[in-house]
Steps between C-alpha positions, in 0.01 A plus 500: 500500500582589861832652390320729255258610771791585732680694226183700425425570868560834670716316756746400232497847346573681828711242685621233261646718224687736737631196690625343175667829402674521841622141475637560150671823612654318797628218279643748250628727777865395513800721428851532631800731500864398513830683544843363570858612539838349581675662795873458559464389861412192703137412576575577865600858416196552275275348766636725773414809292159362404408421861625830650174687457619787719746602224261471203447876469875540441498297180156375397299726268213255450376306802552642850376305803333739741342260750553139599782249509628266230408186694264219401138580576547872559331783314727751328382831358703656217514831321509392135648750256395362164659801329590859584134607463317238704530335837261311722494274803498123457441252780641151484543196718835321519432148376849346499855588596790274403820667612725606211250352251139620513275775633138437400210735572141514388197721523229683312123468485402133484325412177547848358877545474752317714877489477767248591834683515835318519860604534702195395877486547697246296870455567724488193875443481603841626177697524130485583212503255208692652155437360197708587190316384139587570190305395154660490159332514142620505210634299660845477824374346378490136427874527835592656835569334793377715770641265569808721549271800749290305695817411499598869637157595774537239591826676489321833748239371737779398456672838580176682805429284635853552452478877656155538796575276559835674504327840714215368823670599380587851 
């Protein structure tokens, strides 16, 4: 009886239903993108290119750091070139750095659309597998298509491979 009264009340109509919708959107709001490549170089060589943000403009066509350092706890602003027709600024915070293994950054608008971006380096017999993986959460995620970002990260993998393998002989 009390439940029916609550459901019929204006409070439930104006607060309860929107709150339920937001909770459902948040629960459903999970997506990710993934790109990987094998680079004919050691993890140390790949890492040195990845961490030399001052040289990014020379090789990186996707994600250019414009402000901040790649150190745990710092804020880094990037110019993100999703494709040749669109670019925008993204701010992130460096969450973890494991030398020659992991660079993890996160950011976004809490609850609406957040990202957890990782560069993962895995040593193989005579090369390095580089994985770029990004998870998204939030109520805006169900309405957003991450496919163009995944294509951009595939380009970024190619850019990184070309740079590392070009520098390999130096």
